[in-house]
Each structure stands twice: as structure tokens, then as C-alpha cells.
C-alpha positions as CSV (number, residue, x, y, z in Angstrom):
1,M,0.1,14.5,-20.8
2,Q,-2.2,12.4,-18.6
3,N,-3.8,12.6,-15.1
4,K,-6.0,10.3,-13.3
5,L,-9.4,10.6,-11.6
6,I,-10.1,7.5,-9.5
7,F,-13.6,6.5,-8.3
8,E,-14.0,3.5,-6.0
9,G,-17.4,2.7,-4.5
10,I,-20.2,5.2,-5.0
11,F,-19.5,8.2,-2.8
12,I,-16.0,9.8,-3.2
13,I,-14.1,11.0,-6.2
14,V,-10.5,12.1,-6.0
15,I,-9.3,14.2,-8.8
16,K,-5.6,14.6,-9.5
17,N,-5.1,17.3,-12.1
18,Q,-2.2,18.0,-14.4
19,I,-0.4,20.1,-11.8
20,D,-0.9,17.6,-8.9
21,M,-3.6,19.7,-7.2
22,K,-6.0,17.5,-5.3
23,L,-9.7,18.1,-4.9
24,K,-12.2,15.8,-3.1
25,F,-16.0,16.0,-3.3
26,A,-19.0,13.9,-2.5
27,M,-20.8,12.2,-5.4
28,P,-24.7,12.1,-5.3
29,L,-25.9,8.5,-5.0
30,R,-27.9,8.7,-8.2
31,S,-25.3,10.4,-10.3
32,A,-24.9,9.2,-13.8
33,M,-21.3,8.5,-13.1
34,V,-22.0,6.0,-10.3
35,L,-21.1,2.5,-11.6
36,S,-21.2,0.0,-8.7
37,A,-19.5,-0.6,-5.4
38,F,-16.8,-2.6,-7.1
39,S,-16.2,-0.4,-10.1
40,L,-13.2,1.7,-10.8
41,L,-13.5,4.9,-12.9
42,T,-10.3,6.4,-14.2
43,I,-10.2,9.8,-16.0
44,G,-6.9,10.6,-17.7
45,C,-6.0,14.2,-18.1
46,G,-2.6,15.5,-17.0
47,S,1.1,15.0,-16.7
48,D,3.5,12.4,-17.9
49,Q,4.6,11.5,-14.4
50,N,1.4,9.6,-13.9
51,K,1.7,7.4,-17.0
52,E,2.6,3.8,-16.7
53,S,6.1,4.3,-18.1
54,E,7.8,1.6,-20.2
55,N,11.1,2.9,-18.7
56,S,12.2,0.7,-15.8
57,L,13.8,3.7,-14.1
58,L,10.4,5.1,-13.2
59,S,10.4,3.5,-9.8
60,D,10.9,4.7,-6.2
61,S,13.6,7.0,-7.4
62,T,11.1,9.1,-9.4
63,K,8.5,9.5,-6.7
64,T,7.7,13.0,-5.3
65,S,9.6,14.3,-2.3
66,I,7.4,14.8,0.7
67,V,8.4,17.6,3.1
68,K,6.7,18.7,6.3
69,V,7.2,22.3,7.3
70,N,5.3,23.7,10.3
71,N,2.8,20.9,10.2
72,E,2.1,21.4,6.5
73,I,2.8,18.7,3.9
74,F,4.3,19.6,0.6
75,S,5.1,17.2,-2.4
76,I,7.6,18.1,-5.0
77,P,8.3,16.1,-8.2
78,S,11.6,14.1,-8.2
79,P,14.4,15.7,-10.2
80,I,15.0,12.2,-11.7
81,Q,11.7,12.5,-13.6
82,T,13.1,15.5,-15.4
83,A,16.4,13.8,-16.0
84,I,14.7,10.9,-17.7
85,L,12.8,13.3,-20.0
86,I,16.1,15.0,-20.8
87,K,17.7,11.7,-21.8
88,K,14.7,10.9,-24.0
89,S,15.1,14.2,-25.8
90,G,18.2,12.8,-27.5
91,V,20.4,15.6,-26.5
92,A,23.9,14.4,-25.6
93,F,25.3,14.7,-22.0
94,K,26.3,18.3,-21.3
95,K,28.8,18.5,-18.4
96,N,29.2,22.2,-18.8
97,I,25.6,22.9,-17.6
98,L,26.2,21.2,-14.2
99,N,27.3,22.8,-10.9
100,P,31.0,21.8,-10.7
101,S,31.5,19.2,-8.1
102,D,34.7,20.9,-6.8
103,R,32.7,24.0,-5.9
104,A,31.4,22.2,-2.8
105,E,34.4,23.3,-0.7
106,H,33.4,27.0,-1.3
107,Y,30.0,26.7,0.4
108,T,30.5,28.0,4.0
109,T,27.0,28.6,5.4
110,N,24.4,25.9,6.2
111,F,22.1,27.6,3.8
112,A,24.5,27.2,0.9
113,K,25.5,23.7,1.9
114,A,21.9,22.5,2.2
115,I,20.6,24.0,-0.9
116,N,23.5,22.7,-2.9
117,V,23.1,19.2,-1.5
118,G,19.8,19.4,-3.3
119,A,21.3,20.9,-6.5
120,Y,24.0,18.3,-6.6
121,G,21.4,15.6,-6.1
122,A,19.6,16.8,-9.3
123,D,22.9,16.8,-11.1
124,L,23.7,13.4,-9.8
125,G,20.4,12.0,-11.2
126,Y,21.2,13.6,-14.6
127,I,24.7,12.2,-14.5
128,A,23.5,8.7,-13.6
129,I,20.9,8.7,-16.3
130,Y,23.7,9.3,-18.9
131,D,25.9,6.6,-17.4
132,Q,28.7,9.0,-16.5
133,K,30.3,6.8,-13.9
134,Q,33.3,8.8,-12.8
135,E,31.4,12.0,-12.7
136,A,28.7,10.3,-10.6
137,F,31.3,9.2,-8.0
138,K,32.7,12.8,-7.9
139,Y,29.3,14.3,-7.2
140,M,28.4,11.7,-4.6
141,K,31.6,12.5,-2.8
142,S,30.8,16.3,-2.9
143,I,27.3,15.6,-1.5
144,K,28.8,13.4,1.2
145,S,31.2,16.2,2.2
146,L,28.5,18.8,2.5
147,A,26.3,16.3,4.4
148,E,29.0,15.7,6.9
149,E,29.4,19.5,7.4
150,L,25.6,19.7,8.0
151,G,25.7,16.9,10.4
152,I,23.6,14.5,8.3
153,S,26.4,12.2,7.1
154,D,24.6,9.0,8.1
155,A,22.6,9.3,4.9
156,F,25.8,9.3,2.9
157,N,27.9,7.0,5.1
158,A,30.7,4.7,4.1
159,D,28.3,1.8,3.3
160,I,26.3,4.0,0.8
161,I,29.6,5.2,-0.8
162,E,30.9,1.6,-1.1
163,R,27.7,0.3,-2.6
164,F,27.6,3.3,-5.0
165,S,31.2,2.4,-6.1
166,K,30.3,-1.3,-6.6
167,N,27.2,-0.5,-8.7
168,M,28.8,2.0,-11.1
169,N,27.8,-0.2,-14.0
170,N,24.2,-0.6,-13.0
171,K,22.2,2.6,-13.7
172,D,19.0,1.3,-11.9
173,S,21.0,0.6,-8.8
174,L,22.7,4.0,-8.8
175,L,19.4,5.7,-9.0
176,S,18.0,3.5,-6.3
177,L,20.9,4.3,-4.0
178,I,20.5,8.1,-4.7
179,S,16.9,7.7,-3.7
180,V,17.7,5.8,-0.6
181,A,20.3,8.3,0.5
182,Y,17.9,11.3,0.1
183,R,15.0,9.5,1.8
184,T,17.3,8.7,4.7
185,T,18.3,12.3,4.9
186,N,14.8,13.6,4.8
187,A,13.7,11.1,7.6
188,Y,16.7,12.2,9.7
189,L,15.9,15.9,9.3
190,K,12.2,15.4,10.1
191,S,13.0,13.4,13.2
192,N,15.4,16.1,14.4
193,E,13.0,19.0,13.6
194,Q,15.4,20.4,11.0
195,H,12.7,21.3,8.5
196,D,14.5,24.3,7.2
197,I,17.5,22.2,6.1
198,S,15.1,19.5,4.6
199,G,13.2,22.2,2.8
200,L,16.4,23.7,1.4
201,I,17.6,20.4,0.0
202,V,14.3,19.9,-1.8
203,T,14.3,23.5,-3.0
204,G,17.9,23.2,-4.4
205,G,16.9,20.0,-6.2
206,W,13.9,21.7,-7.7
207,I,15.8,24.8,-8.9
208,E,18.6,22.7,-10.5
209,S,16.1,20.4,-12.1
210,L,14.2,23.3,-13.7
211,Y,17.4,24.9,-14.7
212,L,18.6,21.7,-16.5
213,A,15.2,21.3,-18.2
214,T,15.4,24.9,-19.6
215,E,19.0,24.5,-20.7
216,I,18.2,21.3,-22.6
217,Y,14.9,22.7,-24.0
218,N,16.9,25.6,-25.5
219,L,18.9,23.0,-27.4
220,S,16.1,20.6,-28.4
221,T,12.7,22.3,-28.2
222,D,11.5,18.9,-27.0
223,E,7.7,18.9,-26.4
224,E,7.8,16.7,-23.3
225,I,10.4,19.0,-21.7
226,K,8.3,22.0,-22.6
227,N,5.4,20.4,-20.8
228,R,7.5,19.6,-17.8
229,I,8.7,23.2,-17.6
230,A,5.1,24.4,-17.7
231,E,4.0,21.9,-15.0
232,Q,6.4,23.5,-12.6
233,K,3.9,26.4,-12.2
234,T,2.2,24.7,-9.2
235,S,5.4,23.0,-7.9
236,L,6.9,26.5,-7.6
237,Q,4.1,27.6,-5.3
238,R,4.9,24.6,-3.0
239,V,8.6,25.5,-3.0
240,I,7.8,29.1,-2.0
241,N,5.6,27.8,0.8
242,I,8.4,25.5,2.0
243,I,10.9,28.3,2.6
244,K,8.5,31.1,3.4
245,P,8.4,30.4,7.1
246,Y,12.1,31.2,7.4
247,S,12.0,34.5,5.5
248,D,13.0,36.4,8.6
249,K,16.6,35.3,7.6
250,A,18.2,37.3,4.8
251,E,19.2,34.4,2.6
252,Y,15.8,32.9,2.7
253,L,14.1,36.2,2.1
254,T,16.2,36.9,-1.0
255,L,15.5,33.4,-2.3
256,T,11.8,33.8,-1.6
257,D,11.7,37.2,-3.4
258,N,13.5,35.7,-6.4
259,L,11.1,32.7,-6.6
260,K,8.1,35.1,-6.5
261,K,9.5,36.9,-9.5
262,L,9.7,33.6,-11.3
263,S,6.1,32.9,-10.2
264,A,4.9,36.1,-11.8
265,I,6.2,34.9,-15.1
266,Y,4.4,31.6,-14.6
267,D,1.1,33.4,-13.9
268,S,0.1,33.5,-17.6
269,V,1.1,29.8,-18.2
270,G,-2.1,27.7,-18.6
271,F,-3.4,24.3,-19.5
272,N,-6.3,23.4,-21.9
273,N,-8.1,20.1,-21.4
274,T,-10.1,18.3,-24.0
275,Y,-12.0,15.2,-23.0
276,V,-12.3,12.3,-25.5
277,Q,-14.4,9.1,-25.7
278,A,-14.3,6.8,-22.8
279,T,-13.0,3.2,-23.0
280,T,-14.3,0.3,-20.9
281,D,-12.6,-2.9,-19.8
282,A,-15.6,-5.1,-18.7
283,S,-13.3,-7.9,-17.3
284,K,-11.7,-5.4,-14.9
285,K,-14.8,-3.3,-14.4
286,L,-12.7,-0.4,-15.4
287,T,-13.8,2.7,-17.4
288,V,-11.3,5.2,-18.6
289,I,-12.3,8.6,-19.7
290,N,-9.3,10.1,-21.5
291,C,-8.3,13.7,-21.8
292,K,-5.8,15.5,-23.9
293,T,-4.0,18.4,-22.2
294,E,-2.3,21.1,-24.2
295,V,0.1,23.4,-22.5
296,A,-0.4,27.1,-23.2
297,I,3.1,28.4,-22.9
298,S,4.8,30.6,-25.5
299,P,8.5,30.6,-26.6
300,E,8.8,34.0,-25.0
301,Q,7.5,32.7,-21.6
302,I,10.0,29.8,-21.7
303,K,12.8,32.3,-22.5
304,Q,11.8,34.4,-19.5
305,I,11.5,31.4,-17.3
306,S,14.9,30.2,-18.5
307,N,16.6,33.5,-17.8
308,E,15.0,33.9,-14.3
309,I,15.8,30.3,-13.2
310,K,19.4,30.8,-14.5
311,N,19.7,33.9,-12.3
312,I,18.3,32.2,-9.2
313,R,20.5,29.1,-9.8
314,K,23.6,31.3,-10.1
315,Q,22.9,33.0,-6.8
316,I,22.6,29.7,-4.9
317,T,25.5,27.8,-6.6
318,E,28.2,30.5,-7.2
């Protein structure tokens, strides 16, 4: 796991830790860490999402989702990040763990439609990673149908569907199109002050992504997936904050309460950081101070998280 601390100039350090929490503080002018006005100091200690991946799929489609609710900004990891780790685990494609695409017609409230647009988006990323072309098209159609009912069909219009169909054999293009559609949706919802719908879509994607990760971990006990599950501790707090402003509505309140139960399980999940010797690249004036991060999460905690997210997911998808 790797995070980055970047220092440019001599005054400000920005630390990004293993759970994406940001802290800024002023550096004393004579601090031993001050290099020069043109130096760059990088300290690594945190999550895989910050590594320079060799996988070409880690592009725009894996960036965090940015949601603005009541003038507050929240960032949530892309579900496609988790889908890539799942594929790397070596576990074969598991259609049975997905939310069936034909279930879309049973969602009648805007709450159910929006949160399942997000859930289907996470499923679609997983499907695309595994090159399941026909399944991918089914899920895109279900998302389009729900989007039309929500009045946000422009994000999944005929042009997107046609391009999606023509690029079935290009995994990178499929992921890029998924990303484009969701960015367009988020932009539309922001411009129309529909922050609740935007928040639900992001929340649905987060829930489904964690659910898929726990299901695959139970089959593989893959270390990277275990780390990804643990890292969701802080993302979960952001998800709760996204939907909390709407908790005067019954569906939102139930979901918030359930996510708080999940958060209570995460309370005892921790991270242990150990710093190792720095490396310097004189030609680039770059110093890297590396750090190893160990996740403190037990099999029992993962089991509890798995059971709780399965219950939450069942309530939003069935």
C-alpha cells in the first residue's frame, strides 16, 4: 500500500494518507526537511490507488467520484478500482453475485432507481473488466432505462449506447464510456441542484463495490482485496455524510442507520505505518521516503463487514 506526501517549495506540505484524509500545515523555514524552492519530496505510505499502475485501465475511469452536497465536497473511490483488483485476484467471473439486470423494472421510487443506477454502474465496471460483452450491454440498457425514468437520460443517450455497442471488443473504450456517462450524469445533477440523486448514485456504486469485494475475498482471501475492504473505513464516513442531509425521509434514514451499523464494525479496523530508508533521484531533484502500511483487520471483522454490507445491499437491490 502506498500514499504520497508532496512538498514543493519550502513552506507547505500536503499529506495524503492511506485513507485519503488530507492535512495541510506550514513548514518552518529552517526545518531539516526543507530542500530547495525547486525540490520535490514524496513520502509513500498508503493505498494502492495512488501507485503508478502498470495496468492501462487505471485512467480517468478509476478516478474518485466528486459529489457536492449542501456546499460540502466529498470524494469516493471509483468502483472500477475495486473491479481491477478483483480481476487481479484470479477469481473467475461470477455472474451470480451481481444484481440481475432485469430487476431494474421493479424499482418504482426515485430512491430505488437512483441508488441502483449506482449499483448497476459498479456491476457494469466488473462485467467490463472481465470482457463479458453481452452482459455489459444488458446492464447498460438497464441503467439507461432507470436514467430515463429519473429524467437524466442525456447521460445515457442513443449516442452513448451506439458507441458502447460498437466498442464491445475494446475493454478500455468500454470503461472510458462508462466513466463519461457517469461524469455527464453527475454534472447534470449538480447543475440542476439534484444533489440527493447524485449522492444516491455514488452511494449505490460504493455499496455494490464493497459487496463485490467481500464476496470475492471470501473466495480468494486476496491480500490486496483485504486492504481495499479495510480502506473503505473512511470512505464509509463520506458516504454517510452524503446522504445524512436527507435523513428526514424514511428511506434515507433507514439507509443511514444501516451504514452507521457498518461503521461501528469498522471502528476497530486500523493501519500500522512503518517508514523505511529514503531514496533520492538527483537528476529529478526528487527524494522519496517510503513507508510500508499494514492493515490491522481480522478475519472476524471481515466476516462481520461482509455480512453487514450484504444485508444493506439486499435492502437496496431487492
